[in-house]
KOLSEKE-91782 format. One record per residue (C-alpha): residue in one letter; x, y, z. Coordinates in steps of 0.5 Angstrom, whole numbers, padded with zeros to 4 digits, always signed. Layout:
N
AXYZ
...
***
This chain:
356
M+0033-0017+0039
N+0030-0015+0032
S+0029-0022+0030
R+0025-0023+0036
R+0021-0017+0035
L+0020-0018+0027
T+0017-0025+0029
L+0012-0023+0035
L+0010-0017+0030
G+0009-0022+0024
R+0006-0027+0028
T+0001-0022+0031
A-0001-0020+0024
V-0003-0027+0022
V-0007-0028+0028
A-0010-0021+0027
C-0012-0023+0020
V-0016-0030+0022
P-0023-0026+0024
Y-0024-0023+0018
L-0022-0029+0014
A-0027-0033+0018
L-0032-0028+0017
K-0031-0028+0009
L-0031-0035+0008
L-0037-0036+0012
W-0040-0031+0007
V-0037-0034+0001
L-0040-0041+0003
G-0047-0038+0004
I-0047-0037+0011
D-0049-0030+0012
V-0048-0029+0019
G-0048-0021+0021
V-0051-0019+0015
V-0058-0015+0016
D-0060-0014+0009
A-0057-0019+0004
S-0061-0016-0002
R-0057-0010-0003
F-0053-0014-0008
S-0054-0020-0013
R-0051-0027-0010
T-0046-0027-0016
T-0043-0020-0014
W-0043-0022-0007
V-0040-0028-0007
V-0034-0026-0012
G-0033-0019-0008
N-0032-0023-0002
A-0028-0029-0005
F-0023-0023-0008
T-0023-0020-0001
L-0021-0026+0002
L-0016-0027-0003
L-0013-0021-0001
D-0013-0022+0006
A-0010-0029+0005
V-0004-0026+0001
A-0003-0021+0007
A-0003-0027+0012
V+0002-0031+0008
V+0007-0025+0007
A+0007-0023+0014
H+0009-0031+0016
T+0014-0030+0010
L+0017-0024+0014
T+0018-0028+0020
R+0022-0034+0017
P+0029-0035+0015
A+0027-0036+0007
G+0024-0029+0008
R+0031-0026+0008
R+0033-0030+0001
A+0026-0028-0002
P+0026-0023-0008
A+0025-0016-0006
W+0019-0015-0011
L+0016-0021-0008
L+0015-0018-0002
A+0015-0011-0003
F+0009-0011-0008
P+0004-0014-0004
L+0006-0010+0002
W+0006-0003-0002
M-0001-0005-0004
A-0003-0007+0004
T+0000+0000+0006
G-0004+0004+0000
L-0011+0000+0003
L-0010+0000+0010
V-0007+0007+0012
P-0012+0011+0009
L-0018+0006+0011
L-0016+0007+0018
M-0014+0014+0018
G-0021+0015+0015
L-0024+0011+0020
L-0021+0014+0026
G-0022+0021+0024
G-0029+0020+0021
S-0031+0016+0028
L-0028+0022+0032
T-0031+0027+0028
G-0038+0024+0029
L-0037+0023+0036
L-0035+0031+0037
T-0040+0034+0032
G-0046+0029+0033
A-0046+0027+0026
R-0049+0020+0024
N-0044+0015+0024
P-0047+0010+0018
L-0043+0004+0022
S-0048+0004+0028
A-0054+0004+0023
G-0054-0003+0022
D-0058-0003+0016
F-0054-0007+0012
L-0049-0011+0017
A-0050-0011+0024
P-0045-0006+0028
W-0041-0012+0031
V-0039-0014+0024
F-0035-0007+0023
G-0032-0008+0030
V-0029-0015+0028
V-0027-0013+0021
Y-0024-0006+0023
G-0021-0008+0029
G-0017-0013+0026
F-0015-0008+0021
L-0013-0004+0026
V-0008-0009+0029
E-0006-0012+0022
A-0004-0005+0020
G+0000-0004+0026
T+0004-0011+0026
L+0004-0012+0019
L+0007-0005+0017
G+0011-0005+0023
A+0014-0012+0021
F+0016-0010+0014
A+0020-0004+0017
V+0024-0008+0022
Y+0025-0013+0016
A+0027-0007+0011
H+0032-0005+0016
Q+0035-0012+0017
R+0036-0013+0010
W+0037-0006+0007
G+0039-0002+0014
G+0045+0001+0011
L+0042+0005+0005
L+0036+0007+0009
R+0040+0010+0015
R+0044+0014+0010
P+0043+0022+0009
L+0040+0024+0002
R+0047+0027+0001
A+0051+0021+0002
L+0046+0017-0003
P+0050+0014-0009
R+0050+0018-0015
T+0047+0014-0020
G+0047+0015-0028
T+0040+0015-0029
R+0038+0021-0024
T+0036+0026-0030
M+0031+0020-0032
Q+0028+0019-0025
R+0027+0027-0025
I+0023+0027-0032
F+0018+0021-0029
L+0018+0023-0022
L+0017+0030-0022
P+0011+0030-0026
A+0008+0025-0022
A+0010+0029-0015
V+0006+0035-0018
L+0000+0030-0020
L+0000+0027-0013
A+0000+0034-0010
A-0006+0036-0015
L-0010+0030-0014
G-0009+0030-0006
T-0011+0037-0006
V-0018+0035-0010
R-0019+0030-0005
I-0018+0034+0001
L-0023+0039-0002
W-0028+0034-0002
G-0026+0032+0005
T-0028+0039+0008
G-0035+0039+0004
S-0033+0042-0003
T-0037+0039-0008
L-0032+0041-0014
G-0034+0037-0020
A-0038+0032-0016
P-0045+0030-0019
T-0051+0033-0016
A-0054+0026-0015
G-0048+0024-0011
V-0048+0029-0006
P-0053+0027-0001
A-0050+0020+0000
R-0044+0023+0003
N-0043+0022+0010
V-0038+0023+0016
L-0034+0017+0014
T-0033+0018+0006
A-0031+0026+0008
A-0026+0023+0013
A-0024+0018+0007
D-0023+0023+0002
W-0019+0027+0007
A-0014+0022+0009
Q-0013+0019+0002
G-0011+0027+0000
S-0007+0028+0006
C-0003+0021+0004
S-0002+0024-0003
V+0000+0030-0001
A+0005+0027+0003
G+0007+0022-0002
A+0009+0028-0007
A+0013+0032-0002
G+0017+0025-0001
L+0018+0024-0008
V+0021+0031-0009
L+0026+0030-0003
L+0028+0024-0007
V+0029+0026-0014
L+0032+0033-0011
P+0036+0031-0005
G+0040+0038-0004
L+0033+0041-0001
L+0035+0037+0005
P+0041+0034+0005
R+0042+0031+0012
L+0035+0028+0012
R+0036+0020+0012
F+0033+0017+0006
R+0028+0013+0010
T+0024+0019+0011
P+0022+0021+0004
L+0022+0014+0002
A+0017+0012+0007
L+0013+0018+0005
A+0013+0017-0002
W+0012+0009-0001
A+0005+0011+0003
G+0003+0017-0001
S+0004+0013-0008
A+0001+0007-0005
A-0005+0010-0003
A-0007+0014-0009
F-0006+0007-0013
A-0010+0002-0009
C-0015+0007-0005
G-0016+0011-0011
G-0014+0008-0018
C-0016+0001-0017
L-0022+0003-0013
W-0024+0007-0019
L-0022+0001-0024
V-0026-0004-0020
Q-0032+0001-0020
T-0032+0003-0028
V-0031-0005-0030
T-0037-0007-0026
G-0041-0001-0028
G-0039-0002-0035
L-0041-0010-0035
S-0048-0008-0031
P-0054-0010-0035
G-0057-0004-0038
A-0051+0000-0038
T-0049+0004-0044
V-0044+0009-0042
V-0038+0009-0037
P-0040+0015-0033
G-0035+0021-0033
G-0034+0027-0029
L-0028+0030-0025
P-0029+0024-0020
E-0027+0019-0025
L-0022+0023-0028
V-0018+0023-0021
G-0019+0016-0021
A-0016+0015-0027
L-0010+0020-0026
E-0009+0016-0019
L-0008+0010-0023
C-0003+0012-0028
T+0001+0016-0023
G+0001+0010-0018
L+0004+0006-0024
V+0009+0011-0026
V+0012+0011-0019
L+0011+0004-0018
C+0016+0003-0024
A+0020+0008-0023
G+0021+0007-0016
A+0023+0000-0017
F+0028+0001-0022
T+0031+0007-0018
L+0031+0003-0011
G+0034-0003-0015
E+0040+0002-0018
L+0041+0005-0011
T+0042-0002-0008
A+0047-0004-0013
A+0051+0002-0012
A+0050+0002-0005
C+0052-0005-0004
P+0057-0007-0009
V+0061-0013-0009
P+0068-0013-0006
A+0074-0013-0010
S+0076-0019-0007
R+0070-0023-0009
R+0069-0019-0016
D+0076-0021-0018
R+0075-0028-0016
P+0074-0033-0022
A+0067-0037-0021
P+0067-0044-0021
P+0065-0048-0027
T+0058-0050-0025
V+0051-0050-0028
H+0045-0047-0026
T+0038-0047-0028
R+0034-0040-0028
E+0031-0042-0021
D+0038-0043-0018
S+0040-0036-0021
T+0035-0032-0018
F+0036-0036-0011
C+0043-0034-0011
A+0042-0027-0014
S+0037-0026-0008
R+0042-0029-0003
R+0048-0025-0005
A+0044-0019-0005
V+0042-0020+0002
R+0049-0022+0004
E+0052-0016+0001
C+0047-0011+0004
A+0046-0014+0011
T+0048-0009+0017
P+0054-0010+0021
D+0049-0013+0027
D+0046-0018+0022
R+0052-0021+0019
***
């Protein structure tokens, strides 16, 4: 049943990517369908930006397809987890902000920039964000099913039953400060979302609208939730009966949102601004500091989290004694064979009883 659900979700996610990929490909080829004002960006910037986002969504489609294939169970975990972590960080805040901002605009009568039609035709936003909505639900849903098939035994454990690894103290040294930073950065984002101009340059205040405010609120909420998840993971005694998957999901989504929507966006804007003709200095201020800290915090959580999850998986799924003590046949493996065998062994040993 789970395999059929995974296949349905994964294939639906691939189909949901098609309209966005087609639209981006047309724009890259110079067919500006749905574009009202193409003069806002130079041709080079327009083509490069669309080619990059085309590549990102193509990777999402490939990952969604891989999740549905038997080879996906044998793939190295990082090969799927990293792009899905990035997809979570991009899609979840974007859709939270889009739905929240649109609903706020309907209730308050505030102007929704998506319906203005001064840059892109309104139907373009319907195609793009409608596809994102379906893609987010199906892609992340497929990954949830996949993760429970591959690591279900670990994810369903209560926090008190997690293996006691030898680096618990080192995890706290890195992840507790990261949690404090995530909470602080998220609080600043929430304040901006509620209308505060804390640290914002005066020139940027009039450009804010109902969608940018909702985006800040959504990203800030994800960061605060991620900080709570990190604290529960490194201090499992706070809620010992809580299942491991709940704080892990919070930490996963919160750190990904800070890194992808906050840090990476800041990095792209800084590099683009610094390379623009006539630019003399990279702009400063609290928004730029927040973006830089989000990038660094996301990297810390990514590295420490990958190490910690690998250690927990190894401790929770040890090699059985009969298999450990059995001498291995004298065969010669290449580096590629070793990677494949290690990945396949991890899948076999960590599979839940229903999947064996």
